[in-house]
C-alpha positions in Angstrom: 1.2 0.7 23.4 5.0 1.0 23.4 5.3 4.5 22.6 6.4 6.4 26.0 5.0 9.7 24.5 1.3 8.4 24.5 -1.0 8.1 27.6 -1.8 4.7 27.7 -5.3 4.9 29.2 -6.2 7.3 26.6 -5.1 4.7 23.8 -7.2 2.1 25.5 -10.2 4.2 25.2 -9.6 5.1 21.7 -9.1 1.5 20.9 -12.3 0.4 22.7 -14.2 3.1 20.7 -13.0 2.2 17.5 -13.8 -1.2 17.9 -17.3 -0.5 18.9 -17.8 1.9 15.7 -16.5 -1.0 13.7 -18.9 -3.5 15.0 -21.7 -1.1 14.6 -20.5 -0.1 10.8 -20.1 -3.9 10.2 -23.6 -4.8 11.3 -25.2 -2.4 9.1 -23.4 -2.9 5.7 -24.1 -4.8 2.8 -21.5 -6.4 0.2 -20.9 -4.3 -2.5 -20.1 -4.8 -6.3 -19.8 -2.8 -9.1 -20.3 -2.9 -13.0 -18.8 -0.7 -15.7 -17.7 -1.0 -19.2 -19.1 -4.7 -19.6 -16.1 -5.8 -17.0 -17.1 -6.9 -13.4 -15.5 -5.4 -10.6 -15.8 -6.7 -7.0 -14.8 -5.4 -3.8 -13.7 -7.8 -1.0 -15.4 -8.2 2.3 -13.1 -9.8 5.0 -15.7 -10.8 7.2 -16.1 -13.7 4.8 -12.9 -15.4 6.1 -14.4 -15.5 9.4 -16.5 -18.6 10.5 -18.7 -16.4 12.6 -18.7 -13.7 9.7 -18.0 -11.2 12.6 -14.2 -11.2 13.3 -12.5 -11.3 16.7 -14.6 -11.0 20.0 -14.9 -7.3 21.2 -12.1 -6.1 22.9 -9.5 -8.3 20.8 -7.8 -7.9 17.3 -6.5 -10.2 14.8 -2.6 -10.8 15.1 -0.6 -13.2 12.8 1.2 -15.5 15.3 5.1 -15.7 14.7 7.8 -17.4 16.2 10.8 -15.6 17.6 12.7 -16.6 14.9 10.1 -15.7 12.1 10.0 -12.3 13.9 13.8 -11.8 13.6 13.8 -12.9 10.0 11.3 -10.4 9.1 13.0 -7.3 10.7 16.1 -8.5 8.8 14.0 -8.3 5.4 12.8 -4.8 5.4 16.2 -3.0 6.1 18.0 -3.8 2.9 15.2 -3.0 0.7 14.6 0.6 0.9 16.0 3.9 -0.7 14.4 7.3 -0.2 13.2 8.3 -3.6 14.6 11.5 -3.5 18.1 9.7 -3.9 16.7 7.1 -6.2 16.2 9.1 -9.3 16.1 6.7 -12.3 18.6 4.1 -10.6 17.3 1.0 -8.9 20.8 -0.7 -8.5 21.5 -1.3 -4.8 24.9 -1.1 -3.3 24.0 -4.8 -2.1 23.9 -6.1 -5.6 20.0 -6.1 -5.4 17.7 -4.2 -7.6 14.4 -2.1 -6.2 12.2 -0.7 -9.0 9.5 1.7 -9.0 7.0 2.4 -11.8 4.2 4.8 -11.6 3.4 8.5 -10.7 5.1 10.8 -8.3 3.3 13.8 -6.8 6.1 16.1 -5.9 4.2 19.1 -4.4 1.0 20.0 -2.8 -0.8 23.0 -3.7 0.0 24.5 -0.1 3.7 22.3 0.2 1.9 19.5 2.5 0.0 16.5 2.2 -2.1 15.3 4.8 -3.7 12.1 2.7 -3.6 9.9 -0.5 -6.1 7.4 -1.5 -6.7 5.5 -4.6 -8.3 2.1 -5.9 -6.1 -0.5 -7.4 -6.9 -3.6 -9.1 -5.4 -6.7 -7.5 -3.4 -9.3 -9.6 -1.1 -12.1 -8.6 2.3 -11.1 -10.4 4.7 -14.1 -11.1 8.2 -13.7 -9.1 11.1 -15.6 -10.4 12.9 -16.0 -7.1 11.6 -17.0 -3.7 13.3 -13.8 -2.0 11.7 -11.2 -4.6 8.2 -9.4 -3.9 6.3 -7.4 -6.3 3.6 -4.7 -4.7 1.1 -1.8 -5.8 0.7 0.7 -3.1 0.3 4.3 -2.3 3.3 6.1 -0.6 3.2 9.0 1.9 6.8 10.5 2.4 8.9 13.2 3.9 12.8 12.9 3.8 13.8 9.5 5.9 10.1 9.3 6.8 7.6 6.9 5.0 4.5 5.1 5.1 3.1 2.9 2.1 0.1 0.7 2.1 -1.5 -1.6 -0.6 -0.9 -5.2 -1.7 2.3 -7.4 -2.2 3.3 -11.1 -3.2 6.3 -11.8 -1.0 6.9 -15.5 -0.1 9.9 -14.5 2.1 7.8 -12.4 4.3 4.4 -14.7 4.4 5.8 -18.0 3.4 3.5 -18.3 0.2 2.9 -16.8 -3.2 -0.5 -15.2 -2.2 -1.6 -11.6 -3.0 -1.9 -10.0 0.4 -2.6 -6.6 2.1 0.2 -4.8 3.5 1.7 -1.7 4.8 5.3 -0.8 5.7 6.7 2.4 7.8 9.7 4.1 9.0 11.1 7.3 10.5 14.8 7.0 9.8 15.3 5.1 6.2 14.9 1.7 8.1 17.7 2.2 10.3 16.6 1.5 13.4 12.7 2.2 13.2 9.9 0.7 11.1 8.7 -2.6 9.9 6.0 -4.5 7.7 2.7 -4.0 9.2 2.6 -4.7 13.0 5.9 -6.7 13.3 7.4 -3.9 15.4 6.2 -1.2 17.9 4.6 1.7 16.0 1.2 0.7 14.6 -2.0 0.4 16.5 -4.5 -1.9 15.2 -8.1 -0.6 15.5 -10.1 -3.5 13.9 -11.3 -6.6 15.2 -12.0 -8.2 11.7 -9.5 -7.2 9.2 -6.3 -8.9 9.5 -3.2 -6.5 8.6 -2.0 -9.3 6.2 -5.2 -10.2 4.9 -4.8 -12.7 1.9 -7.1 -11.6 -1.1 -9.2 -14.7 -2.0 -9.0 -13.6 -5.7 -7.1 -11.8 -8.3 -7.9 -10.4 -11.6 -8.0 -12.1 -14.7 -6.7 -10.9 -18.1 -9.9 -9.9 -20.3 -12.1 -11.2 -17.2 -13.4 -10.3 -13.9 -11.2 -7.7 -12.4 -11.1 -7.3 -8.4 -9.9 -3.8 -6.8 -9.3 -2.5 -3.3 -9.4 1.1 -2.1 -6.3 2.0 0.2 -6.1 5.4 2.0 -3.8 7.0 4.2 -4.9 10.0 6.0 -3.8 12.4 8.9 -6.2 12.9 11.7 -5.3 15.8 14.0 -7.8 14.6 16.8 -6.5 13.3 20.0 -4.2 11.2 19.6 -3.3 12.6 16.4 -1.7 10.4 13.8 -1.4 8.7 10.2 -4.7 6.3 9.8 -4.8 3.4 7.2 -8.1 2.8 5.6 -9.1 -0.8 3.8 -12.3 -0.2 1.6 -13.5 2.6 4.0 -12.7 0.6 7.0 -10.1 1.7 9.7 -7.6 -0.7 9.9 -5.7 1.4 12.7 -3.0 4.4 12.9 0.7 5.2 13.7 0.8 8.0 16.0 2.4 11.3 14.9 5.1 11.0 17.7 6.8 8.2 16.0 8.0 10.2 13.2 10.3 13.0 12.7 9.8 14.9 9.5 6.1 13.6 9.2 4.4 14.1 12.4 2.2 16.7 10.9 2.4 16.2 7.1 4.1 14.7 4.0 5.8 16.5 1.2 5.6 13.9 -1.4 3.1 11.2 -2.8 3.7 8.3 -4.8 1.2 5.8 -6.4 2.4 2.5 -8.2 4.1 -0.8 -8.1 7.3 -1.9 -6.6 9.7 -4.9 -7.5 12.7 -6.1 -5.5 15.2 -8.7 -6.6 18.0 -9.6 -4.6 21.6 -10.3 -5.4 22.1 -13.7 -6.8 18.7 -14.1 -8.4 19.1 -13.2 -12.2 15.3 -12.3 -13.3 13.1 -9.8 -12.0 9.7 -10.4 -11.0 6.4 -9.3 -12.8 4.6 -5.8 -11.8 1.2 -5.7 -11.7 -0.4 -8.2 -14.3 2.6 -8.6 -15.8 2.0 -6.9 -18.9 1.7 -3.1 -19.6 -0.4 -2.0 -22.5 -1.5 1.5 -22.0 -5.4 2.0 -21.7 -6.3 -1.9 -21.4 -8.3 -1.9 -18.2 -8.7 -5.5 -18.4 -4.9 -6.5 -19.1 -2.9 -3.8 -17.1 -2.7 -2.9 -13.6 -4.2 0.5 -12.7 -5.2 2.8 -10.3 -8.4 5.0 -10.3 -9.8 7.7 -8.2 -6.7 9.0 -7.2 -7.0 11.7 -4.6 -4.9 13.5 -2.2 -5.7 15.8 1.0 -3.8 19.2 1.5 -4.3 20.6 5.0 -5.2 24.2 3.6 -7.2 23.2 0.3 -8.7 19.9 1.5 -9.4 16.9 -0.8 -9.1 17.0 -4.4 -8.7 14.7 -7.4 -5.0 14.7 -9.3 -4.5 16.3 -12.5 -1.3 15.8 -14.9 -0.1 19.5 -13.9 1.2 18.1 -10.5 2.2 14.5 -11.9 5.4 13.3 -12.7 5.5 9.8 -14.7 8.1 7.4 -13.4 9.5 4.1 -15.4 11.9 2.0 -14.2 14.6 -0.5 -15.5 11.9 -3.2 -16.4 8.7 -1.2 -15.8 6.5 1.4 -17.1 3.8 3.8 -15.9 1.6 6.0 -17.8 -1.7 6.8 -19.7 -2.3 8.9 -16.6 -5.6 11.0 -17.2 -8.6 12.4 -15.6 -11.9 11.1 -17.1 -14.5 13.5 -17.2 -17.0 11.5 -18.5 -17.0 8.8 -15.7 -16.3 9.7 -12.1 -16.0 5.9 -11.5 -12.5 6.3 -13.0 -11.9 10.0 -12.2 -7.9 10.4 -12.3 -6.3 7.0 -13.3 -3.1 5.5 -14.6 -1.5 2.2 -15.7 1.5 0.7 -14.4 3.4 -2.7 -14.9 5.9 -4.8 -16.8 7.2 -8.4 -17.3 10.5 -8.3 -15.6 13.3 -10.0 -16.9 17.1 -11.0 -17.2 19.1 -8.1 -18.2 20.8 -6.0 -15.8 20.3 -2.5 -17.7 16.8 -3.1 -19.3 15.5 -6.3 -19.0 15.1 -8.4 -22.3 12.1 -10.4 -22.1 
């Protein structure tokens, strides 16, 4: 609503129609569960957190209540924890004395040279943090220069005041200089769901060699009026960022990333766990992974990843790998592992 380039009446109509669609879809859906390889996997249903099992009344959306002091603190947090990945290479040390580590896979180029979507199903874990101002996350990234959208799950006590694993998103159009924030803590994101909180706390996390919980996250570019990047959670439309708030990503992106990210501020000696806290290749019940990893190309449409387009990235304390396309089981399709225990050594983290 704060974007001066958007027609306010048109935007109100979009929100009303989307909320109506969400309610109709919600009324007809059944809870889903999946079983494979003798390990149970469950999707979450956010309506379970509501007493009425429906969500907010028609025409309203769930928004976390924040004081002015909390909001100011939150906006300060996101500015120091970002490096454009093109400049990051294998270095994780920030000029502030902090560390920002990524491990997973990079898709540096689409067949047409442009991406208009990314999607993956990721297992949910509750990694151990070793400081109150650290975070550990798993997410998909859509990027172009200083423009970025990312979404997935995160454990971040400085942001949320607890150690729960939560749904999150983050965006910027200028490398977090003057634009961007987490979820809807600044103008830019239009909420279109009346029953999924943007910082939804997952009630359960995966257990090593036990029950596994996962969530499907998608970021997709839509050209309809108004055009923008839409965020989906298990197929449900959470909301959108309008194209007008981006500079180099108003039409498409040039790079995708999938994996984990950990932040350790200056003054905290040991880094957090990433994913499940271990990295054991091909151990689906022990290591955090993403499956059914896909992308959308504006010319060639949606497609599964293949290793010819993928670069594996390790970091100081964390690893990515095991990336493969499972031709025998479409439930996995293209999948890969990532994670690590973190640690204390500045260069390579001695456990």
